[in-house]
Every structure is written in structure tokens, then in C-alpha cells.
C-alpha positions in Angstrom: -279.1 18.1 -80.9 -275.9 16.3 -80.0 -275.7 12.6 -79.7 -273.5 11.3 -76.9 -272.0 7.9 -77.0 -271.3 6.1 -73.8 -267.7 5.1 -73.0 -268.8 1.4 -73.7 -270.0 2.0 -77.2 -268.0 0.4 -80.0 -268.4 -0.4 -83.7 -271.7 -1.6 -85.1 -271.8 -5.0 -86.9 -272.2 -3.2 -90.2 -269.1 -1.2 -89.6 -267.1 -4.3 -88.7 -268.3 -6.2 -91.8 -267.4 -3.3 -94.1 -263.9 -3.1 -92.5 -263.5 -6.9 -93.0 -264.6 -6.8 -96.6 -262.2 -3.9 -97.4 -259.3 -5.8 -95.7 -260.2 -8.9 -97.7 -260.3 -7.1 -101.0 -256.9 -5.4 -100.2 -255.4 -8.7 -99.1 -256.5 -10.4 -102.3 -255.0 -7.7 -104.5 -251.8 -7.7 -102.5 -251.5 -11.5 -102.7 -251.9 -11.6 -106.5 -249.4 -8.8 -106.8 -247.0 -10.6 -104.5 -247.2 -13.8 -106.5 -246.5 -11.9 -109.7 -243.4 -10.4 -108.1 -242.2 -13.7 -106.8 -242.6 -15.3 -110.3 -240.7 -12.5 -111.9 -237.9 -12.9 -109.4 -237.7 -16.7 -110.1 -237.7 -16.3 -113.9 -235.0 -13.5 -113.5 -232.9 -15.9 -111.4 -233.3 -18.8 -113.9 -232.3 -16.4 -116.8 -229.2 -15.3 -114.8 -228.3 -19.0 -114.1 -228.7 -19.9 -117.7 -226.6 -17.0 -118.9 -223.9 -18.0 -116.4 -224.0 -21.6 -117.5 -223.7 -20.5 -121.2 -220.7 -18.2 -120.3 -219.1 -20.9 -118.3 -219.3 -23.4 -121.1 -217.8 -20.9 -123.6 -215.0 -20.0 -121.1 -214.2 -23.6 -120.4 -214.1 -24.5 -124.1 -211.6 -21.6 -124.7 -209.5 -22.5 -121.7 -209.3 -26.2 -122.3 -209.4 -26.1 -126.1 -212.0 -28.9 -126.2 -215.8 -28.9 -126.7 -217.9 -28.1 -123.7 -221.7 -28.2 -123.4 -224.3 -26.1 -121.6 -227.4 -28.3 -121.2 -230.9 -27.6 -120.1 -233.6 -30.2 -119.4 -236.8 -31.0 -117.6 -237.2 -34.1 -115.5 -239.7 -35.5 -113.0 -238.3 -35.4 -109.4 -240.5 -36.8 -106.7 -243.7 -36.4 -108.8 -242.9 -32.8 -109.8 -241.4 -31.6 -113.1 -238.2 -29.7 -112.5 -236.0 -27.6 -114.9 -232.3 -28.2 -114.6 -229.0 -27.0 -116.1 -225.5 -28.3 -116.3 -222.1 -27.5 -117.9 -219.9 -30.5 -118.8 -217.3 -31.7 -121.3 -218.8 -33.0 -124.5 -217.3 -36.4 -124.0 -218.7 -36.8 -120.4 -220.6 -40.0 -119.7 -224.3 -39.1 -119.3 -224.4 -40.8 -115.9 -221.6 -38.5 -114.7 -223.2 -35.2 -115.5 -224.1 -33.1 -112.5 -227.5 -31.3 -112.9 -228.5 -28.3 -110.9 -232.2 -27.3 -110.3 -233.7 -24.0 -111.2 -236.3 -22.6 -108.8 -239.5 -24.6 -108.3 -242.2 -23.2 -110.6 -239.9 -22.3 -113.5 -240.3 -24.3 -116.7 -238.4 -24.3 -120.0 -240.7 -22.6 -122.5 -241.5 -24.1 -125.9 -239.9 -20.9 -127.4 -236.5 -22.5 -126.5 -234.4 -23.1 -129.6 -231.2 -25.0 -129.0 -230.0 -28.4 -130.3 -232.2 -31.1 -128.8 -231.6 -34.8 -129.0 -233.7 -37.9 -128.2 -232.9 -37.5 -124.5 -234.8 -34.1 -124.5 -231.8 -32.1 -123.4 -231.4 -28.6 -125.0 -227.7 -28.3 -125.7 -225.3 -25.6 -126.8 -221.9 -27.0 -127.8 -219.0 -24.6 -127.5 -216.1 -25.9 -129.6 -212.4 -25.5 -129.0 -212.6 -21.9 -130.3 -215.4 -21.0 -127.8 -217.9 -20.7 -130.7 -221.4 -22.2 -130.5 -221.7 -25.4 -132.6 -224.4 -28.0 -133.3 -222.2 -30.9 -132.2 -218.7 -31.7 -130.9 -217.0 -31.7 -134.3 -218.5 -28.5 -135.9 -216.6 -25.3 -136.6 -217.9 -21.9 -135.8 -219.5 -21.3 -139.2 -223.2 -21.7 -140.0 -224.5 -22.2 -136.5 -227.9 -20.5 -136.1 -228.4 -18.3 -133.0 -230.5 -19.9 -130.3 -232.4 -19.0 -127.1 -233.4 -20.5 -123.8 -236.8 -19.2 -122.6 -238.4 -19.6 -119.2 -241.9 -19.2 -118.2 -244.4 -20.2 -115.4 -246.2 -23.6 -115.6 -249.3 -21.8 -114.5 -249.4 -19.9 -117.8 -249.4 -16.2 -118.2 -247.4 -14.0 -120.4 -244.4 -13.7 -118.2 -241.2 -14.9 -119.9 -237.6 -14.4 -119.6 -234.8 -15.6 -122.0 -231.2 -15.7 -122.8 -230.6 -15.1 -126.6 -227.5 -16.1 -128.4 -227.6 -13.5 -131.1 -224.5 -14.0 -133.2 -222.6 -16.8 -134.7 -219.7 -16.0 -132.4 -221.9 -16.6 -129.3 -222.7 -13.1 -128.1 -225.6 -13.3 -125.6 -228.2 -10.9 -124.3 -231.2 -11.0 -122.0 -234.7 -10.8 -123.2 -238.3 -10.7 -121.8 -241.9 -11.0 -122.9 -243.2 -8.6 -125.5 -246.9 -7.7 -126.1 -246.7 -9.0 -129.7 -244.5 -11.7 -131.3 -241.5 -10.7 -133.4 -241.1 -11.5 -137.0 -239.8 -15.0 -136.0 -243.0 -15.6 -133.9 -241.3 -15.4 -130.5 -242.7 -13.4 -127.6 -239.4 -13.3 -125.6 -237.1 -10.9 -127.3 
């Protein structure tokens, strides 16, 4: 026996509900995936900007034969914590330093290890030879490598970092690892 539908027949309520539920589930999965993609892009951008700031500080120090600084900090702007970067001469008056914002939603992670002073600025000094130093008057010797690490304030395991891996200031990119390295850092 054949069932004939009239030209006015449509979908049943159950069919429509099933379609809506499926679309909702797919939309939720896509939104979470999209948010992860956007956060990865923001962290990659922050890492690139930090790398460029460090390279610029090193290059300026070599060019001018004076100490330059690449600085990173977090400040509250309009009720929101923002991560910022700057490159400036070591003898620049703090009020004259021009700070640039990283993307909204990027924080400086506690894994960051650069010289920090009472003003909560993570600094890398590049002396007149372009070597990383711990202050304006130090030579290239004995300066431990450091890192700037970025993560999301919402948590998660996503991290991006720039690692200064030698005493001469060689730099490389790093990202989150499933287990910490021997130094206890997840970004390597």
C-alpha cells in the first residue's frame, strides 16, 4: 500500500524539533572550536609582537651603542586588565615611555621569567653590545636566559612564549606542552 502526501503536507513537529536540536548541537561545537581558534591566533600575535620587541631592543642597542629595554607589563585600563609592551632607551623617563597593547584577552603568564622591578614591569635590558643584561650597567656574562609567556585569562592549557635561550640573546618560539619540562615550565 502506498501512502500519498498531499501537496500541502510539511514536516511534523517532531522532525522540526530533531532538526533544531541537531543544529543547536553543531552550533555549540562550532562556537567552542571557533573560540579556541581565535584565542590561538591572539596568543600567536602576542608572541610575534613580543619577539619583534625583543629583536628591536637588541637591534637598537647595537645601532646606538647604549642600553635599550624591551618591557612587558599588565595594567588596568577602563576597568579591564591589559597586557602591554614597549621598547625604549634605558634612561628614558618612565612617564615618557610609549606602551602598546596586546590583543584583548591575552595575559602575561606566571611562567614569564625576565627581570621584574617594583613597578611590575618584566624587562630585558640589551647592553651596548646587544647582549641581554640584568640592568643598564651589566656586561654580557652571567645573564640567565628568560622567557615571556602568554596565556588566556579564562584558563586552559593554551600558552605561547618567546624564549631567550642563550647568553647572547638567541630567541625562539615555544608553545604549550602536555607535561612540564625539567624546569617546571609548560611552554617550551
